[in-house]
C-alpha positions as CSV (number, residue, x, y, z in Angstrom):
1,M,80.2,68.1,108.8
2,L,77.0,68.0,110.8
3,V,77.1,69.0,114.5
4,T,74.0,68.7,116.6
5,G,73.6,70.8,119.7
6,A,75.7,73.4,117.9
7,A,74.4,76.4,119.8
8,G,75.2,74.7,123.2
9,F,78.3,75.2,125.3
10,I,80.6,72.4,123.9
11,G,78.9,72.4,120.5
12,G,79.8,76.0,119.9
13,Y,83.5,75.3,120.6
14,V,83.4,72.3,118.3
15,V,82.0,74.3,115.5
16,E,84.7,76.9,115.9
17,E,87.4,74.2,115.9
18,L,86.0,72.6,112.8
19,L,85.9,75.9,110.9
20,A,89.5,76.7,112.1
21,R,90.6,73.4,110.5
22,G,89.0,74.3,107.1
23,Y,85.8,72.2,107.3
24,T,82.4,73.2,106.0
25,V,79.9,72.8,108.9
26,V,76.2,72.6,109.4
27,G,75.1,73.2,112.9
28,L,71.7,72.0,114.1
29,D,70.1,73.2,117.3
30,N,66.6,74.0,118.5
31,L,67.8,76.7,120.9
32,S,65.7,75.2,123.8
33,K,68.3,75.4,126.5
34,Y,70.0,78.8,126.2
35,G,68.1,80.5,123.5
36,R,70.4,82.4,121.1
37,P,74.1,81.4,121.6
38,A,75.9,83.2,124.4
39,R,79.0,83.2,122.4
40,S,78.2,84.4,118.9
41,L,79.3,81.8,116.3
42,P,81.1,83.4,113.4
43,D,79.3,84.7,110.3
44,H,81.4,82.3,108.3
45,P,80.9,81.4,104.6
46,R,81.6,77.7,105.6
47,Y,79.0,77.6,108.4
48,T,75.3,77.0,108.0
49,P,73.2,77.2,111.2
50,V,69.9,75.4,111.2
51,I,67.2,75.8,113.8
52,G,65.4,72.4,114.2
53,D,64.9,69.3,116.2
54,A,68.0,67.0,116.5
55,G,65.7,64.1,117.0
56,D,63.9,64.6,113.6
57,R,65.2,61.7,111.6
58,A,64.0,63.1,108.3
59,L,65.7,66.4,108.9
60,L,68.9,64.8,110.0
61,T,68.9,62.5,107.0
62,Q,68.4,65.5,104.7
63,L,71.2,67.5,106.4
64,L,73.6,64.5,106.3
65,D,73.1,64.1,102.5
66,H,76.5,65.6,101.7
67,C,78.3,65.2,105.1
68,E,81.2,63.0,105.6
69,H,81.1,63.2,109.4
70,F,78.4,63.6,112.0
71,I,79.1,64.7,115.6
72,A,76.0,63.7,117.6
73,N,76.3,66.1,120.5
74,A,72.7,67.2,121.2
75,A,71.3,66.3,124.6
76,L,69.6,67.6,127.7
77,I,72.4,68.3,130.0
78,G,73.1,70.4,133.2
79,G,74.8,70.3,136.5
80,V,74.1,67.9,139.4
81,R,70.9,69.6,140.4
82,Y,69.6,69.6,136.8
83,M,70.2,65.9,136.6
84,A,68.6,65.2,139.9
85,E,65.4,67.1,139.1
86,L,64.7,66.0,135.5
87,P,65.4,62.3,135.4
88,L,62.4,61.2,133.2
89,D,62.9,64.1,130.8
90,I,66.6,63.3,130.5
91,L,65.9,59.6,129.8
92,A,63.1,60.1,127.3
93,E,64.5,63.1,125.4
94,N,68.1,61.9,125.2
95,N,67.1,58.4,124.1
96,R,64.9,60.0,121.3
97,L,67.9,62.2,120.2
98,V,70.4,59.3,120.0
99,A,67.9,57.0,118.3
100,G,67.3,59.7,115.7
101,A,71.0,60.2,115.2
102,A,71.7,56.5,114.9
103,Y,69.0,55.8,112.3
104,A,69.7,58.9,110.3
105,G,73.4,58.0,110.3
106,I,72.6,54.5,109.1
107,E,70.6,55.9,106.2
108,A,73.2,58.4,105.3
109,Y,76.0,55.9,105.5
110,R,74.0,53.5,103.2
111,T,73.1,56.1,100.6
112,G,75.4,59.1,100.9
113,V,79.0,60.0,101.8
114,L,78.9,59.7,105.6
115,R,81.9,57.9,106.9
116,K,81.2,57.7,110.7
117,V,79.2,59.0,113.6
118,T,81.1,60.5,116.6
119,Y,78.9,60.3,119.7
120,V,79.4,62.6,122.6
121,S,78.9,60.5,125.8
122,S,80.0,61.6,129.3
123,S,82.3,60.7,132.2
124,M,79.0,59.9,134.1
125,V,79.0,56.5,132.6
126,F,81.7,55.8,135.2
127,E,79.5,56.8,138.1
128,K,79.8,53.4,139.9
129,V,83.5,52.9,139.2
130,E,85.5,52.8,142.4
131,D,88.2,55.3,143.2
132,G,91.3,55.0,141.1
133,K,92.3,55.6,137.5
134,I,89.2,55.3,135.3
135,A,90.1,53.7,132.0
136,E,88.1,52.9,128.8
137,G,86.3,49.6,129.4
138,D,85.7,50.2,133.1
139,E,82.1,51.2,132.3
140,L,81.5,47.5,131.5
141,E,83.2,46.1,134.6
142,F,81.1,47.9,137.3
143,P,77.4,48.3,137.9
144,P,75.6,50.8,135.6
145,P,75.1,54.4,136.7
146,A,72.3,55.1,139.2
147,T,71.4,58.5,137.8
148,A,69.2,58.8,134.8
149,Y,71.7,61.0,133.0
150,G,74.6,58.6,133.6
151,F,72.5,55.6,132.6
152,Q,71.3,57.3,129.5
153,K,74.8,58.2,128.4
154,L,75.8,54.6,128.8
155,A,72.8,53.9,126.6
156,V,74.2,56.3,124.0
157,E,77.3,54.0,123.8
158,Y,75.1,50.9,123.4
159,Y,73.2,52.7,120.5
160,A,76.6,53.4,118.8
161,K,77.7,49.8,119.1
162,A,74.3,48.4,118.2
163,A,74.2,50.4,115.0
164,W,77.6,48.9,114.1
165,D,76.6,45.4,115.0
166,Q,73.3,45.5,113.0
167,Y,74.1,48.0,110.2
168,A,77.9,48.3,110.2
169,L,77.7,52.1,110.9
170,P,81.2,53.1,112.1
171,W,81.3,55.0,115.4
172,T,83.6,56.8,117.8
173,I,82.6,57.6,121.4
174,V,84.1,60.5,123.3
175,R,83.6,61.1,127.0
176,P,84.2,64.7,128.2
177,F,85.2,65.2,131.8
178,N,84.1,68.5,133.4
179,C,84.3,70.9,130.6
180,V,85.1,74.6,131.5
181,G,85.1,77.9,129.7
182,A,83.4,81.1,128.8
183,G,79.9,80.8,127.3
184,E,78.0,78.6,129.7
185,R,74.9,80.3,130.9
186,R,72.5,79.4,133.6
187,T,69.7,77.2,132.4
188,P,66.1,78.4,132.5
189,H,65.2,75.5,134.7
190,G,65.0,76.4,138.4
191,G,65.9,74.4,141.4
192,A,67.2,74.6,144.9
193,D,70.3,73.5,146.8
194,P,69.3,70.4,148.9
195,G,70.4,72.1,152.0
196,E,68.0,75.0,151.8
197,Q,65.4,76.5,149.5
198,R,67.6,78.9,147.6
199,P,68.4,78.4,143.9
200,L,71.8,77.3,142.8
201,V,73.1,80.1,140.7
202,Q,74.7,78.1,137.9
203,G,74.5,74.5,136.7
204,H,78.3,73.7,136.9
205,V,80.6,74.1,139.7
206,I,83.2,76.8,138.5
207,P,80.7,79.3,137.1
208,D,78.5,78.7,140.2
209,F,81.4,79.4,142.5
210,A,82.4,82.4,140.5
211,E,79.0,84.0,140.6
212,R,78.5,83.4,144.3
213,A,82.0,84.6,145.1
214,L,81.3,87.8,143.1
215,R,78.2,88.2,145.3
216,R,80.4,87.6,148.4
217,E,78.1,85.0,149.6
218,T,78.7,84.3,153.3
219,P,78.6,81.6,154.4
220,F,79.7,80.0,151.1
221,R,77.8,76.8,150.5
222,I,79.4,73.7,149.0
223,L,77.8,70.4,148.5
224,G,78.9,67.6,150.8
225,D,82.3,67.6,152.7
226,G,84.1,69.3,149.8
227,Q,86.5,66.4,149.3
228,Q,85.0,65.2,146.0
229,F,87.8,65.2,143.4
230,R,87.4,66.4,139.9
231,T,89.6,67.1,136.9
232,F,88.8,70.0,134.6
233,T,89.3,70.6,130.8
234,H,89.0,73.8,128.9
235,A,86.2,73.8,126.3
236,R,88.7,74.7,123.5
237,D,90.9,71.7,124.4
238,M,87.8,69.5,124.6
239,A,86.7,70.6,121.2
240,T,90.1,69.8,119.8
241,G,89.9,66.3,121.3
242,I,86.4,65.7,119.8
243,V,87.5,66.8,116.4
244,L,90.7,64.7,116.6
245,A,88.5,61.7,117.5
246,M,86.3,62.5,114.5
247,E,89.3,62.8,112.1
248,Q,91.6,59.9,113.0
249,E,91.2,56.6,111.3
250,A,92.6,54.9,114.4
251,A,89.6,56.2,116.3
252,T,87.1,54.2,114.3
253,N,85.0,51.9,116.6
254,E,87.0,53.1,119.6
255,D,86.0,55.1,122.8
256,F,88.1,57.8,124.4
257,N,88.2,59.6,127.8
258,L,88.8,63.3,127.1
259,S,90.2,65.1,130.1
260,G,92.9,67.4,131.3
261,S,95.2,66.4,134.1
262,Y,94.4,69.5,136.2
263,G,92.3,68.6,139.2
264,C,91.5,69.4,142.8
265,T,88.9,68.8,145.5
266,I,85.8,70.9,145.5
267,E,86.8,72.7,148.6
268,S,90.2,73.6,147.1
269,L,88.4,74.9,144.1
270,A,86.1,77.0,146.2
271,R,89.1,78.5,147.9
272,L,90.9,79.2,144.6
273,V,87.8,80.9,143.1
274,W,87.1,82.9,146.3
275,D,90.7,84.1,146.7
276,K,90.9,85.3,143.1
277,I,87.8,87.5,143.6
278,N,88.0,88.4,147.3
279,P,91.7,88.2,148.2
280,S,91.3,90.3,151.4
281,M,88.1,88.6,152.6
282,P,88.2,85.3,154.5
283,L,86.2,82.4,153.1
284,V,83.6,81.0,155.5
285,L,82.4,77.6,154.2
286,E,79.0,76.0,154.9
287,H,78.7,72.3,154.0
288,V,75.2,71.3,152.9
289,P,74.0,67.9,152.0
290,S,74.9,66.8,148.5
291,F,72.5,65.2,146.0
292,P,72.2,61.4,145.9
293,N,74.8,59.6,143.8
294,D,77.3,62.5,143.9
295,V,80.5,60.9,142.7
296,R,83.4,61.0,145.2
297,A,86.3,61.0,142.8
298,R,87.1,60.9,139.1
299,H,90.7,60.3,138.0
300,P,90.5,59.6,134.3
301,S,93.1,57.6,132.5
302,V,93.8,59.5,129.3
303,G,96.6,57.5,127.8
304,K,94.5,56.1,125.0
305,A,93.6,59.5,123.7
306,E,97.2,60.7,124.0
307,R,98.4,57.6,122.1
308,L,95.9,57.3,119.3
309,L,94.7,60.9,118.9
310,G,97.7,62.9,120.1
311,F,95.3,64.7,122.5
312,T,97.0,66.6,125.2
313,P,95.1,69.5,126.8
314,T,97.2,72.5,127.6
315,T,95.0,75.0,129.6
316,P,95.9,75.1,133.3
317,L,93.1,75.2,135.9
318,E,93.9,78.8,137.1
319,A,93.6,80.1,133.6
320,M,90.2,78.3,133.3
321,V,89.1,79.9,136.5
322,D,90.3,83.4,135.4
323,E,88.3,83.1,132.2
324,V,85.1,81.9,133.8
325,V,85.3,84.6,136.5
326,E,85.6,87.3,133.8
327,W,82.8,85.7,131.8
328,V,80.5,85.6,134.8
329,R,81.4,89.2,135.7
330,Q,80.6,90.4,132.1
331,E,77.3,88.5,132.1
332,G,76.2,90.6,135.1
333,V,75.9,89.6,138.7
334,A,75.0,91.5,141.8
335,V,78.1,92.2,143.9
336,V,76.7,92.8,147.4
337,T,77.9,92.7,151.0
338,A,77.0,89.8,153.2
339,A,74.7,92.2,155.2
340,K,72.6,92.7,152.0
341,A,72.7,89.2,150.7
342,T,68.9,89.1,150.7
343,D,68.7,92.0,148.3
344,I,70.5,90.3,145.4
345,A,69.4,91.6,142.0
346,A,71.1,90.8,138.7
347,L,73.1,93.7,137.1
348,G,73.1,94.5,133.4
349,R,70.1,92.4,132.4
């Protein structure tokens, strides 16, 4: 099995899931986002890490020579700020990566033992879908995403289908919805909250809330009115879903929403995280303008994944929050009083 983006957040969990199921795995990553993996991958006799460019078609073709499956996971990815500030880079680099994956997959399918490419897309393809249950196929019934990241992830799906139409390369598409767990580090890319010129601490909402709650940030900033609704899925559950989609014959030339059923509004999430860390301290919220195209609600329909893959996430939201809080605490943050909020300095770095 070849996994690209293997040193990333989701990729690391996918590698672990594959090894747990007895597969021999090659993991390709250029370490450009996080550097060395935050969560050490096992020193396993069936795992071969390769440092290299996931858009290098010749390298991919070489690595795929004896691989039956290819999970094309490598991409530039980050939180809402990251996506707002790097639109051109996201479009150009991610198109290069998926094109390389498709063409290498075509060659390996023609000359080797490759059976299928499993492409990791995103719930962002549903950016323009109106409120309600989001089902597979809805991405074709509504206008395309306005963000570069969402638009490019929709392009990933077109690449997958085009490679089938032209070269009969079998595909499966998986769309993760808000993946959560230990191991996600802040990215090196800076940036500021649109409401003020202070950096957002983390790229995704739960680790960002956890770090700022550990710092006792007062007032506690949230983007928009806080009524945006999201579901969350633990990365271990997500990895299970991705591997099931790779394995199942019924998944060939099918797309799947992968999501847990645990969801809440962003304001409710802020209160949950804050109360776990600062139970005796009241939360004072400050609403700041959100980024353009911030999605109001995502309610994924997951019946197809349940029916065809047997995919049912089991980790509840509170357990995810507990794990992320402990991860952020161990990574090292400054726990300060509100009076000294300007004196924040990272601990243990």
